[in-house]
C-alpha positions as CSV (number, residue, x, y, z in Angstrom):
1,M,-0.2,65.8,-22.4
2,S,1.1,62.4,-23.2
3,S,2.9,60.0,-21.0
4,S,5.9,58.1,-22.1
5,A,6.9,54.7,-20.9
6,V,10.4,53.9,-19.9
7,P,11.8,51.3,-22.3
8,G,12.5,48.0,-20.7
9,S,10.5,48.7,-17.6
10,G,8.1,45.9,-16.9
11,P,5.5,45.6,-14.2
12,A,6.7,46.4,-10.7
13,V,5.7,43.0,-9.5
14,P,6.9,40.0,-11.4
15,A,4.2,37.6,-12.6
16,A,3.8,34.4,-10.7
17,P,5.1,31.3,-12.5
18,S,2.4,29.2,-14.0
19,V,1.6,26.0,-12.1
20,H,1.4,22.9,-14.2
21,R,-1.2,20.5,-12.9
22,S,-1.7,17.1,-14.6
23,G,-5.2,16.6,-13.2
24,F,-4.4,13.7,-10.8
25,T,-6.5,15.0,-7.9
26,W,-7.2,12.8,-4.8
27,W,-10.4,11.3,-6.2
28,K,-8.8,10.6,-9.6
29,V,-6.3,8.3,-7.9
30,L,-8.3,7.0,-5.0
31,V,-11.3,5.7,-7.0
32,P,-9.3,3.9,-9.7
33,G,-6.9,2.5,-7.0
34,A,-9.7,1.0,-5.0
35,V,-11.5,-0.3,-8.0
36,G,-8.3,-1.7,-9.5
37,A,-7.4,-3.5,-6.2
38,A,-10.9,-5.0,-6.0
39,V,-10.9,-6.2,-9.6
40,V,-7.4,-7.8,-9.3
41,N,-8.4,-9.5,-6.1
42,L,-11.6,-10.8,-7.6
43,I,-9.6,-12.2,-10.5
44,V,-7.3,-13.9,-7.9
45,L,-10.4,-15.3,-6.2
46,A,-11.8,-16.6,-9.4
47,V,-8.5,-18.3,-10.4
48,A,-8.2,-19.8,-6.9
49,K,-11.8,-21.2,-7.2
50,L,-11.0,-22.6,-10.6
51,A,-7.8,-24.2,-9.3
52,G,-9.8,-26.0,-6.6
53,A,-8.9,-24.0,-3.5
54,S,-11.3,-24.5,-0.6
55,L,-11.5,-20.7,0.0
56,V,-12.4,-21.3,3.6
57,V,-10.4,-19.9,6.5
58,V,-10.7,-21.7,9.9
59,D,-10.4,-19.2,12.8
60,G,-11.1,-20.3,16.4
61,G,-12.6,-23.5,15.3
62,Q,-15.1,-21.8,13.0
63,E,-15.1,-21.9,9.2
64,H,-15.3,-18.6,7.4
65,P,-15.9,-18.8,3.6
66,I,-14.2,-16.2,1.4
67,T,-16.9,-14.5,-0.6
68,V,-17.0,-12.0,-3.4
69,G,-18.5,-9.3,-1.1
70,G,-15.8,-10.0,1.5
71,V,-13.1,-9.6,-1.1
72,I,-14.5,-6.4,-2.3
73,G,-14.9,-5.0,1.2
74,A,-11.4,-6.1,2.3
75,S,-9.9,-4.6,-0.9
76,V,-11.8,-1.2,-1.0
77,V,-12.2,-0.2,2.7
78,P,-8.6,-0.4,3.9
79,L,-7.3,1.3,0.7
80,V,-9.9,4.1,0.8
81,V,-9.5,4.7,4.6
82,G,-5.7,4.5,4.7
83,T,-4.9,6.2,1.5
84,G,-7.6,8.8,2.0
85,A,-6.2,9.7,5.4
86,A,-2.8,10.0,3.9
87,L,-4.1,12.3,1.2
88,V,-5.9,14.5,3.7
89,M,-2.8,14.7,5.9
90,A,-0.7,15.6,2.9
91,L,-2.7,18.8,2.5
92,W,-1.0,19.8,5.7
93,K,2.4,18.2,5.2
94,P,3.2,16.7,1.8
95,V,5.8,14.3,3.4
96,F,2.8,12.2,4.5
97,L,2.4,10.9,1.0
98,R,5.9,9.3,1.1
99,V,5.5,8.1,4.6
100,A,2.1,6.5,3.8
101,Q,3.6,4.7,0.8
102,Y,6.1,2.9,3.1
103,V,3.6,2.4,6.0
104,G,0.8,1.2,3.7
105,G,3.0,-1.1,1.7
106,G,4.7,-2.5,4.8
107,L,1.4,-3.1,6.6
108,A,0.0,-5.0,3.6
109,L,3.2,-7.2,3.5
110,L,3.0,-7.8,7.3
111,S,-0.6,-8.8,7.0
112,V,0.4,-11.7,4.8
113,A,1.3,-13.4,8.1
114,G,-2.4,-14.0,8.7
115,P,-3.1,-16.2,5.7
116,L,0.3,-17.9,6.1
117,S,-0.5,-18.9,9.7
118,S,-4.1,-20.0,8.9
119,G,-5.0,-23.7,8.8
120,S,-6.2,-23.4,5.2
121,D,-5.2,-25.4,2.2
122,G,-2.3,-24.2,0.0
123,G,-4.5,-22.7,-2.7
124,T,-6.4,-20.6,-0.2
125,V,-3.2,-19.5,1.5
126,A,-1.6,-18.5,-1.8
127,A,-4.7,-16.6,-3.0
128,L,-5.2,-14.7,0.3
129,S,-1.4,-13.9,0.4
130,L,-1.6,-12.6,-3.2
131,M,-4.6,-10.5,-2.3
132,H,-2.8,-8.8,0.6
133,I,0.2,-8.1,-1.6
134,T,-2.1,-6.7,-4.3
135,L,-3.6,-4.3,-1.8
136,G,-0.1,-3.1,-0.7
137,V,0.9,-2.5,-4.4
138,A,-2.3,-0.6,-5.0
139,V,-1.6,1.7,-2.0
140,V,1.9,2.4,-3.2
141,I,0.9,3.0,-6.8
142,T,-2.1,5.2,-5.9
143,L,0.0,7.4,-3.6
144,T,2.8,7.6,-6.2
145,L,0.5,8.8,-8.9
146,H,-0.9,11.5,-6.7
147,R,2.6,12.5,-5.4
148,R,4.2,12.7,-8.8
149,H,1.4,14.5,-10.5
150,R,0.2,17.1,-8.1
């Protein structure tokens, strides 16, 4: 006995559409974002040093020199913690990526008030302000890359 198929009848359940993934997973944006922010801020530090900035911040009567290790730590830690938290929360609600872009960028811009109100020389203030802005841009770009390519 042979069975005959009805012409034009496909499977009873339609196939799920294929999901296109570009490969920008959380670590593929977080690691380059942190490294990129640190490298740009180290370049700013080097240019400020070459320009003759004192690279010393006076806080509470004490002088705090700006070091390479301090720049790397201040560039990497906030980006990894803040952006990483946003990426984890986005697993629950994807809207957190957009919210974190605004919050992260805004906080970095607001933090420029610290260098602007310090009693440092103009070169140091300019370098620190640029470093804060760089971190904000890195947060926004990192989250944008993940959001658009997930």
